[in-house]
N, C-alpha and C positions, 0 to 999 in steps of 0.2 A: 489648560487644565481648570475641571469645574471645584469650585469653592464651599457651591452651596451644599454643606453639609448637615446632617439631621444630629445637633446632640440627643445624648439622653444618657441615667447614669445620674452617679457622682458631679462629672463635668457640669452636668444641665441643671441640675438645686445650687451647685455655687453660682454657678452665673446667674441666676433669679433671686439670689439672696436679696441686692437691691431694692427691689417692686415690693417685697415685703421690709423693708426698711421705711419705705414711700409709703403705705398703708399706713404704720404705729406713727412716722412722722404726723400724718392726716390724722391720728386721731391725737395726739399729743398736740395739732395747734389747736383743731375744738376745743379742749378744755381750757388752752390758754386762755381763749376767747373769753369761755364762761368767765373764768378766773377775774383775768384783766382784759380790756381792749389794747391798752400800748403792750401787754406782752405778747396781746395775740397777734400784733399787728407785726409785732418784729421778730416772733414765729413765720409768720407766712411769707414775710425777706427772705427769710433763710429758706424756710418751705424748695422754695419759686428758684432758689438760684440752685439748691442739689437738683432736683427733678431736672432745669438744665444742664447742669452739667451734664445728666445723667444721661440720656437722650443726645447730647452733643457727644461723648464720650465712644457710645452704642454706635451713632453715624459715623464717626473715624474710625473706629476704631475694630469694626465684628470686622469686617473683611479680613484685615490684617491675620485674625485672633483666628480666623476658620485655615484663613491659608498656613500659619503655623502649624496648628492641631493637624492639616493633611505633611505636610511638607515630614512634623514626628512620625503621622504611622507611619509613611512610607520607611522617612528611613529605620525608624523599630522593626516595623515588616525586614525590610532588607538585613536590616541586624539579623533577627529569628532567620533566616534563611541562611544566612551567613554559619551561625552558632546552627542546623541542623546539616548545612551544608559540611562543613566540619568535625560532622559527629564521627568517633571512632568504629561507632557501631552503623553497618550498611541499613538505609531510610530507602525508601519507596513510598512514592501514593501512584495507587492505580483507580482506574475507572471500576462498574460495577461490573463491567463483563472481566477483567480481570486484564488491561494493558496496561504498561506502562505508561505513564507521563512524566513524571520526574523522579530519578533518583541521585544520592547525594553523589559523593566519589568513592566511599568507601564501599557502595552497591554497585557500581558499574566495575571499580575490580574485581568480585564476584562473578557478575553475571559476565564479562567481556562484553559478550554481542547484544547492542540495545537493538539494533536491530527485528532481532529476533523476538526480543520482551515484549520490543510495542506492538507485535503482532498480538503477543498475548504472553504472559505470565507462563504460563504451560509449558510450551518451547525450551525456559532453561527449567524449569521444577515439574517434572511433570506429573509431581502428587497434588499440585495446587489447579486442580478444576475446577472448574467456573462452579459445581457443586459442590465444594470444598471454601470457598469465597465466606466472607461472614455474611448475611441480611437478617443481622439484628447488632446490637447495640454489645453485647456479648462479645467477649472476647474470643478470637479463635485460634487454636495453634494448631500449626501442620508440621512434623520430620520430614526434611527432605533430606536429597544429597545434590552437588552439584560436585562430577570429576567427583577425587577423590576426598571431598569432605562433607562434613554431617551438616546441619544446619535445626534449628529452631525456629518457623516464621508464627511471629506473631501478630494477628491482622486486625483490625479492627471498624469498623463499618463510620462512618462520615458523615453527616449530614450538614449540607447548605445554612448558612444562619438564614439567607435573603429566605427561605421560604420558613425557618423555625423547625424545630422537634416533633413529631408529627404526636399526635395524640393516643394514648394508650389502647384504647378504644376503634384510631385510625386506621388507612390503611396503609404502610407502608412501604407493599411491592411501589405505586406511584413514586414516591419521593428515590426510590433505589433507583427506578431505572431513568429518572432525569433529575436526580439533583443529590448525588452521593458520589464519593471518593472512598479509599479504602487505601490506607494507611499501614505499613509493611516493612519489622523489622525483623531483620533476621541474625539471631546470636551464633555465633560461631563454635557446636558442642563435640567435635571433632576427638579432641582428648577424651573428654566423655565417655566419647561414646569407643572408640578405641580400647580403654580399661573398663569398661560392661565386654566387650566383648575378648579383655583376654580374663578379665575374669573367666566369663562362661569356658574359655577354652582349658582354663584350670577345674574346671570339676569335675568330680570323677564322677565315672560312666559304670556301671554294671552291666554284668554279661554272662552268659552262661552258656557254656556247649554241652554239647552229647552226642554221643554216639550212636547214630542211628541203629542201627543192628549188633551191636558188638555180641552175644549172644551166638546169631546165627552165624558171625563171618568168624567164631573161634571155635567152632564148630567144624567148620568147613574146611580148614586144615587140619596136619598133626599135629601132636603135643610137641613137637619138640619144637616147628617152627612157629609155636601160637604165642611164645613169650617175645619174638624176634616182630611179629606183627605186631602185638603191642608197644612193644620200644621203636618201630618206626612212626610209628601212628604219633608217642608222647613227642617225640623228638621234633615230625612237623610240627606240632602246636607251639607247643613249649617255645621255636622258634620266633613264628610266626609273630607269639606273643610278648618276646622279645625284640621286636623291633616296634612292637608301641607302646614299650617299658610298663606292661599291664603286672601288675601283681595278678597270679592264680593260686589258686587250692583245689586239687582234686578231693570232691566230697564224699565222691562213690568210685567204683572201676569201671564205668562209660560215665560219668559228667564232673562239669571241671565249673568252678566259679572264678571268672578275672574282674578284674577293675582298671581302668587306665585313663588317663584323660582327656576331656571331650575331643580336646584340638587334634587328634590323632584320628578322628573318626573322620574327617572328611577325605584323606590318604585311604580307612580301609574303604569309604564308596566308593572311590576314583579305582581302586584292584578291585572290587566289584568280589570282595573277598576271595582271595586266590586261594587261601586254606582249601576251599572246598574243592579245588580241584585237584589242589595236592594230593591230597586225603584220598578221592579216589580213585585217584594213577596211583599206587601203591600193590604193586606185584609181587608176589612170593608163594604164586601159583596157589592164591585163594582162589576159593572156589562163589566167596559171594563179593564183587566189593562196597569197602568200605568207604560210608559217608556218613559226616554228622552234620547238624543241625546250630544255628549261633540264636539265641538271644537278646538283644540288647535293648536297653531301657534307658533313653533318655528324658528329658526335663523338665522334672518333677526338682521342687525348691529341696527336700530331704532324700537322704542316700536312701531312707526305704524304702520310699515311693519308688525308687528307679530301680531295685530291682523289686519290686512288686512290677512295675512294667515288664520287668525282664524276665520274668516271670512268667507274665502274659504271652509275650513275644515267643517264646522258648514253645507253648503252650500251639502258640497258633502256629510257629513252623513243622511244629508234631503236626501238627493236624492237616499242614498242606500238602501229607506226605516225606515230609525230611526233606536232608541233603539241600539247603537252602538258608542263610540269613533271613531275620527279622528287627527291626531298627521299627522299636514302637515306646511311640511320644502321645501325650495327651491328645487325641480321634486321631491319631495318625499313623499308617504305618507304610513301612518301604521293606520291599521285600527283593532278594538277590538270591540266583542261582534256582535251584529250583529242577533243572533239569534234565535228572533221573528219576526212572518211576519208581517210584517204593518196591520193594525189595516185600515180598507176600512173608508174613509170620507163619509157622507153620505149626506154633501152637492154636490151640481156641481157648486160655484159659482166660483173654481179653474177654470173649463170649460169654466166655461162662458166667463169669463176675455181673456184667453186664444183663443176660438174663436176669439171673439174682436179686437185683437191682432192679429192674421194673417187673420183676415180678413181684414184688415186694411195695410199687408204686401204686400199681394195680390194684393191690389186695386192698390197701388203707382206702382208695375208690368204690363210691357208684357206679359210676360211667365211666368210658373211655372212648372220646372223636379224636380219629383219624383223618390226618390233610394231608394232601402231598405235594408239589408244584404247582401253578398254575398254567393251563392247556395240558392237564397230566397225561404222562404216556401211559407205555407198560408195565413200567418198572414201580413205580410211586403209584401204579394202583395194586401191581402183585403186594408190593410191601406191606399197603394199607390191608390187604386181603388177610397178611400173615398175624398182621397184628391183631384183628378182630378177633380173627379164631381163638389166639391167646386168651385174647377177653373171653372168650363165651366157655373157653378152659379153665379159666379161673370165677365164672359165673357171673361178670360181670354185662352188662349191656355195651353194645358198644358199636358206632354209626363213622361211615366212612363219607369222609368231603369232598363232594368230587361236582366238577363246572363242567367246563370245556375240556373235552379228550379227543384222541383222532380216532378215523376211522375202527384200527387195530382194539384200543379198549373196548368199543361200543360193540365188539362181537363178542370179545371176553365177558362185560357185562352180562350182556344177555343172561348169560346161564347162571346168574344169582339172581333172577328176576323166575324165583321158583317157589313150592310149597316150601324148600327146604330151610327159604334162608324166611327173616322179618322184610316185609312192606318198607318200613323203613332205616334199613339198611345202607343204606346208602341217602344221604340228604344232601343239599343246597348249602350257601353258607348263611344265607338269609337262617335258616332253619338251623344248625348249627351254633350260631349266636347267642341264642337259647335257650341252648341248651347245654353248655361250656357255664362251670359255677364254680365255687369250693372244692367240691365234691365230684369235678371232674379233673382227669388224667389229657391231655392233651399232644397227642406224639404226631410228630411231626417226621418226614418219610421222604427220601432221595433228594432232599434239599437241608444249606443248613442257614440259610441268609432269610430273616422275616418277610420282607419285601415281593420276595418270589415265590412266598405259600401261594395257597390254594384263596387262605381268607387272612392277608394279616392281620387282621383285629382279633383274632382271637387268643394270638397268641397275648397280645395284650393284658382282657378278659384272663384267662388260665395263672389260677396262683400255680400249679404243677404243670408244666411240660418236658416230653421228651424230644432229643434230635437223635436220629437214626442216621447216615447219607453216607454214601463212598464219593463224594466230592470233597476235593480239599476246601478246606476250611475258607474261607475269608474274613476280613477288617470286618464286616458288616452281619458278624451272623448272630442268630439268638443269642445272646447274653443272659437272659433268665432260668435258662433249662438246669432245670435241677438232674438230670440224665445226661452228659452229651456225650458220645457211642459216634464217634467218626473216621473211617476206616478208609484215605485214601487205595491201596493197596485194590482194596476188594471191587471185583465187576462189577457189584449192582448193588443197589438195598437190599433185592430179596436176595442176594445169595449171605448179607449178614442177619437178614429177619428169618432167616431158612435157618443157622447156626443156633440162632435165639428158640428160636421152637424146640428144638431137640436137648434144651434143657431149663422150660419149664415144667416138665412133668405133668400131676396129674392126670397123665392120663389121656396125654392132647393127642388125637387124630388129625389128621388134615383131611378132609375129605376131598376128589378127584378132581373138582371145580377149581380151586384153592391152589392146590398145586401146581395144575397147567397154566393160573393165571401166573405165578411164583415162574413156573420154568419158564413160559413167554417170556420175563421180564428180566432174567438170566440171556435169556437168548439172544433179543435184540440188544442189551446193550454191553452183549460181548461179540456183535455183529456175525449171528452166527457160529459162537464159538473161536473164531480169530482174533479174538484182539482180548489183553486181561485177563486172561484166562491160567489160573495159578491153579494147584493140588487143590485146596482148600473151594476151587467154585465148582470142579467136577463132583467131590465132595458131597455139594451140597446140590446139587445134578443126580447122586443117584441117591438123594435123602428122597425128592421129591419123585422122583419115577414108583421107587417105593410105594411111595404115597398115593402113589393112580396117574402119579400123569401119563398122558399119552404124548408121545412126543408126533407121530404123524397129526392127531390133529392140531397138534397148535402150528403146527407147517403151513396148516391149507388158512389158518387162520389169517397168516401175513401177504399170501398169495397176491396178485395187484392187478390188475385193472391194465386195457391195453391202452387205455389213455394216459394211464400214469406212467408205463411205459416206453411211453412214444416220449414223454413229458424230458423222463430222465436219459432218452436220448439224444434229447435235441441242447441240454441243458452242456452234456458232454459234449457235444461236435462244438458248439460258441464254447468252450474255454478256451481262456484267456491263461497261458503261464505265464504268471510277472517275475522279473530278473531269469528265465527258465527251468525254472523248479520251483513257484506258489502258483498253483490253480486258481482259478479263481474265475466263476463260472453262477450265473443266474438261472434260477427254476420258476417256471410260472405257474401260477397257483390260478389261473384260472380253470375251472371244471374238474380242480383238482377236491377231497374230500378232506384230507389232512395234508398244506399245503407244506408240514413243514416237516413232517414223518417223507416226505419225496426227497424234500432238500438235504438232511442225514442221509438217504440216497443216496441221494446224487453225489454226495460229499464220499459216501464211503469207496464208492469204486471209482474217486480222481486217482483215491489215491494206489490203486495196480496198476498207472501208467509207471512205466519205469523213466527213474529220475524223478517223482513228481513228491518233496518234502513236506510241502502240508496242502491242507487244500481247504476252500473257502467259497461256500455254494449262499447268495443270497435269494433273498421270498417274499415278496410280500403277500404279507396276509395280515385281514381287519385293521387296518392303519400304518401298521407299522410292520419295518425290514428286518427280519427272521434272519439271522447266522449259525452257518452251523461251520464248525471249524474243526477239520483233523486232520492227524498225523502220526505218521511211524512212531521214529525213536528221536528223531533230529528236532523237533523244531518243539517249547511249550507254545499251544495254543493258547494253555491257559491263560497263560503269563498275558498274553495279546490280548485277548477276550474282556481279560481283567482291565485291562486302561481304557477301553471305550462300553464300561459298565456293567459287561459279562461275566463269566465266569465259567467250571467246570473243570473236570481232567485236564493231565497234563499233555495229552494227544488225544482228546474229546472233548471239545465246550463249547461255547455260544454268547451269540449276543444279541440283547434288541436294540434300534433305532425309530427312535418316531421324529416327526417333524425334519425328516432328511430324504430328497430323492436317491433312486438307486447308482446313478452315477456318483455323486456326493460320498455315496456308502462305499463303495468300491474303491474312492478314491479314498476313506479311513483308512483301509485294509493297507494299500500301498504304503499312504504313508509310516502307520506301523512295522508294515518290513520293513523299508527303508532304516528306521529308525531302529529297532532290533537288530540288525544289519551292522548299523555303524557303531552299535556299540559291543558288537563283537556276541551277541545273547542268542544267535544267528550262528 
């Protein structure tokens, strides 16, 4: 053993005191010589004896002293290790990369598998990654779980004393790389977490339940059976709420408020809100199917705040077409149901109310700016033209924001570059940003998600925003709109605007070009009147025809080139039938002016094949892969597209994928289909 240790600190000072005394004795001896020669000689004699004795002691006992110090340090270190090893708290030492160097008995009992921990502690606790290890002297705390136990992991960086602590301005990274260890304490907080979970489960959750089509449902059956229908619906709902120990109160004839403990929420999710299906299956000869919507608010500290979330959730459920449940918490929504198409409202009272509200907003401002979604189609352009006409009827200047469009829009747009219309009727996004201020009404049509609009920046700049759309409302819809008009049962945005036009007054009259633009929007969105058409759709078409729309001229606009027709045929020929009922095809975009339009036509055509429940057509365009999804009545393609970042209608939706190959995009669709089939959503 090497006993050449270097003394320091208080021990070093203590062992050097004889040298200080020697200096003092030497000074005293000099003074004795000055005072008396005989006394000085006597003092010198004893001073020499003292020096010789000190040197002798140093020579003979230094090694023994060093050896005893080393033995004491070793025994003290061993005592420390025994104390740490016997700690009731799990304790371990890691290197800077997270590999286990040593752990006490309690720590080994926790992790069990030492070999895995020596490879890396993240093998035991996935939460402790190398990025989450401490890289400075501050305490780092992580909450981890292993098996059925919860722990708080306290980690601290320890620097080797051989180098010393780094200077504040120095580079600590080098020391961390080569001369550091990390101490790790584990504190069992399982009991605390279980208590917290129990407290969370005992929280009351607020819920609202609406019967979507109460008036239409009652009107569809005779008076004798109306009370029976109401009683059956109430019985189903009350029985369902009793299963979760809920307290309910009917606040209106078709609205119920209820509260229940949060621990039952997982049960409702697992059953995917089976009450939706139970109510839908009620049949006593009623002409319409009964549907309900549920909104639930969770997560907020106060009950009043949870009720506000429940109100927002039910609004979102109704905005998406009803027949579904929405669970809303801070910044997150979960959707269940939504398998049926919303029943069309025969009354146009809501359209009249929205028309009057829009009229007041426009009259209170100086100008109107209208925009649709990016890569505008015929429906968004036609609806924009209708809002443009409303603004002019109210003597307000109007602008339509338009960027890239498909070929059909280009053909219709050309009719507005005449002397009858202003040169600045259609503007770019950059020009529109100079127009929007506090005196501007921004009207968003055919889209309700701000990120999907032609120019999302305009929404942030505008103080007054109006949204008119027929797509199901998404969780990230425009939240600053002062007027929000969403009707998922409507065939198109043009249909909704056509109804609003009829209630504006002020002698408003559409010009033929404007009527044809809106007529074309309805025709395309209904796939030539074969999908999602109702009574109000044809009423809107009749209004546009009376306003001068020429159906023959509109039909000519949508005739295809032979090359596009061949691309459609090739895509259909190479279609893959996944699971025998889901058509997945790829449409070529080379040499096509509007690849996305061709893809949507292919998707519509694939639905004509016997046995196909849904079609998905992919095309690459401008660095992205566009997906056109279509179904008839058995598959909710909107939910599927929402899960990959898109949206749309229950039977007509789409999405855009970036940085993805065509084959990977097809795999994403296949996985979504498998997932929905496994969960019973298809």
